C-alpha positions as CSV (number, residue, x, y, z in Angstrom):
1,X,32.1,-36.7,16.0
2,X,33.0,-35.7,12.5
3,X,29.3,-36.0,11.4
4,X,28.2,-33.8,14.3
5,X,30.8,-31.1,13.4
6,X,29.6,-31.2,9.7
7,X,26.0,-31.0,10.8
8,X,26.7,-27.9,13.0
9,X,28.6,-26.3,10.2
10,X,25.8,-27.0,7.8
11,X,23.2,-25.5,10.2
12,X,25.4,-22.5,10.8
13,X,25.8,-21.9,7.1
14,X,22.0,-22.3,6.6
15,X,21.3,-19.8,9.4
16,X,23.7,-17.3,7.9
17,X,22.1,-17.7,4.4
18,X,18.7,-17.2,5.9
19,X,19.8,-14.0,7.8
20,X,21.4,-12.6,4.6
21,X,18.1,-13.1,2.7
22,X,16.0,-11.7,5.6
23,X,18.2,-8.6,5.6
24,X,18.2,-8.3,1.9
25,X,18.8,-4.7,0.6
26,X,16.0,-5.3,-1.8
27,X,13.7,-4.5,1.1
28,X,15.3,-1.8,3.0
29,X,12.3,-0.5,5.1
30,X,12.3,3.1,6.3
31,X,9.7,5.4,7.7
32,X,8.7,8.2,5.4
33,X,6.6,11.1,6.7
34,X,4.1,12.6,4.2
35,X,4.1,16.4,4.7
36,X,0.7,17.9,5.0
37,X,-0.9,14.4,5.1
38,X,-0.3,13.6,8.8
39,X,0.7,10.2,7.8
40,X,4.0,8.2,8.1
41,X,4.5,5.3,5.7
42,X,6.9,2.4,5.9
43,X,8.5,1.8,2.5
44,X,11.1,-0.7,1.5
45,X,12.9,1.6,-0.9
46,X,13.7,5.3,-1.5
47,X,10.5,6.9,-2.7
48,X,9.7,9.2,-5.5
49,X,7.2,12.0,-4.9
50,X,4.7,13.8,-7.1
51,X,1.6,16.0,-6.9
52,X,-0.9,16.3,-9.7
53,X,-4.3,17.9,-10.2
54,X,-7.0,15.3,-10.7
55,X,-10.8,15.2,-11.1
56,X,-12.3,12.4,-9.0
57,X,-16.0,12.2,-9.7
58,X,-16.4,15.9,-10.2
59,X,-14.1,16.8,-7.2
60,X,-11.0,18.6,-8.2
61,X,-8.0,17.9,-6.0
62,X,-4.3,18.0,-5.7
63,X,-3.4,14.3,-5.4
64,X,-0.1,13.8,-3.5
65,X,1.7,10.6,-4.3
66,X,4.8,8.7,-3.0
67,X,6.0,5.4,-4.2
68,X,8.9,3.1,-5.2
69,X,9.7,-0.3,-6.6
70,X,11.6,-3.1,-4.8
71,X,11.8,-6.9,-5.0
72,X,9.4,-7.0,-8.0
73,X,6.7,-4.9,-6.3
74,X,5.4,-1.4,-6.8
75,X,4.5,0.4,-3.5
76,X,2.3,3.5,-3.8
77,X,0.5,5.8,-1.4
78,X,-1.8,8.7,-2.5
79,X,-3.8,11.2,-0.5
80,X,-5.8,14.4,-1.0
81,X,-7.9,16.8,1.1
82,X,-11.7,16.7,0.6
83,X,-13.4,20.0,1.6
84,X,-16.8,18.4,2.2
85,X,-16.6,15.8,4.9
86,X,-20.1,14.5,4.0
87,X,-18.6,13.1,0.7
88,X,-15.9,11.0,2.3
89,X,-17.6,7.7,2.1
90,X,-18.9,8.0,-1.4
91,X,-15.5,9.4,-2.5
92,X,-13.6,6.4,-1.1
93,X,-16.0,4.1,-3.1
94,X,-15.5,6.2,-6.3
95,X,-11.7,6.2,-5.9
96,X,-11.7,2.4,-5.4
97,X,-13.9,1.9,-8.5
98,X,-11.5,4.1,-10.6
99,X,-8.5,2.1,-9.4
100,X,-10.1,-1.2,-10.1
101,X,-11.2,0.0,-13.6
102,X,-7.5,0.4,-14.5
103,X,-7.0,-3.4,-14.0
104,X,-9.1,-4.2,-17.0
105,X,-12.6,-5.5,-17.7
106,X,-11.9,-8.9,-16.2
107,X,-10.8,-7.7,-12.8
108,X,-11.7,-10.0,-9.9
109,X,-11.8,-8.9,-6.3
110,X,-10.9,-12.0,-4.4
111,X,-11.0,-10.6,-0.8
112,X,-12.4,-7.5,0.9
113,X,-12.4,-6.5,4.6
114,X,-12.7,-3.3,6.6
115,X,-9.5,-1.3,7.1
116,X,-9.6,1.4,9.8
117,X,-6.2,2.3,11.2
118,X,-6.0,4.0,14.5
119,X,-7.2,7.6,14.1
120,X,-9.2,6.9,10.9
121,X,-12.9,7.2,10.3
122,X,-15.0,4.1,10.3
123,X,-16.6,4.4,6.9
124,X,-18.1,1.7,4.6
125,X,-15.5,2.6,2.0
126,X,-12.6,2.1,4.3
127,X,-11.5,-1.3,3.1
128,X,-8.6,-3.6,2.2
129,X,-8.9,-5.7,-0.9
130,X,-7.0,-8.2,-3.1
131,X,-7.8,-7.9,-6.8
132,X,-6.5,-9.8,-9.8
133,X,-6.4,-8.0,-13.2
134,X,-4.2,-7.1,-16.2
135,X,-1.3,-4.7,-16.5
136,X,-1.9,-2.0,-19.2
137,X,1.0,-3.5,-21.2
138,X,-0.3,-7.0,-20.7
139,X,0.4,-9.7,-18.1
140,X,-1.3,-10.5,-14.9
141,X,-1.1,-8.2,-11.8
142,X,-2.3,-8.6,-8.3
143,X,-3.4,-5.4,-6.5
144,X,-3.4,-5.5,-2.7
145,X,-4.8,-2.1,-1.6
146,X,-6.4,0.0,1.2
147,X,-8.5,3.1,1.3
148,X,-9.3,5.1,4.4
149,X,-10.0,8.6,5.7
150,X,-9.5,10.9,8.7
151,X,-10.7,14.3,9.8
152,X,-8.0,16.9,9.4
153,X,-9.2,20.3,10.6
154,X,-12.4,21.3,8.8
155,X,-11.7,18.8,6.0
156,X,-11.4,15.1,5.5
157,X,-8.2,13.6,4.1
158,X,-8.6,10.5,2.0
159,X,-5.8,7.9,1.6
160,X,-5.0,5.0,-0.7
161,X,-2.1,2.6,-0.4
162,X,-1.4,0.0,-3.1
163,X,0.9,-2.9,-3.7
164,X,1.2,-4.2,-7.2
165,X,2.8,-7.6,-7.7
166,X,2.8,-10.5,-10.2
167,X,1.2,-12.8,-7.6
168,X,-0.4,-12.3,-4.2
169,X,2.2,-11.6,-1.5
170,X,0.2,-11.3,1.7
171,X,3.3,-11.1,4.0
172,X,4.6,-8.1,2.0
173,X,1.2,-6.4,2.0
174,X,0.8,-6.9,5.7
175,X,4.1,-5.3,6.4
176,X,3.3,-2.4,4.1
177,X,-0.2,-1.7,5.5
178,X,0.9,-2.1,9.1
179,X,3.4,0.7,8.4
180,X,0.7,3.2,7.6
181,X,0.6,5.4,10.8
182,X,-1.7,8.4,11.1
183,X,-0.1,11.2,13.2
184,X,-2.0,12.8,16.0
């Protein structure tokens, strides 16, 4: 009887500890709408926002970014409008190449698969990858990222979401990428 009571108490304590970890404030997920981008993003922390002028392969654009850090991971989502829809596929490829170049010369893409959320264009450059590289300040980094596009009026809007961590964290990446919802 005493052993059974102790076992129940131990199980209840273990369940409580598991629930506390599962509900950790380190990952406080919230839906964040991106104005003008027709996209809602699920982020586990309060995001910072920025817009900067960039030149992506000769295309000048205002790149809108939102991101935050939580639980040892950096979450980031970027987007911009592309006036010429015919360039969408090649621009996604160019953008991916530029991001991977920042991971150093020894970058290794360990996985790649198509990524076409509901409402997105099915383009060869719409992919999800896992890449291993180096941080600018040194040390290993894992990039889990997606690129995709959608028609928005007479333009095409391109999107990139990235998760930077010290090691692959597929469960975190799955939750992050499943939270990318294109608005009608």
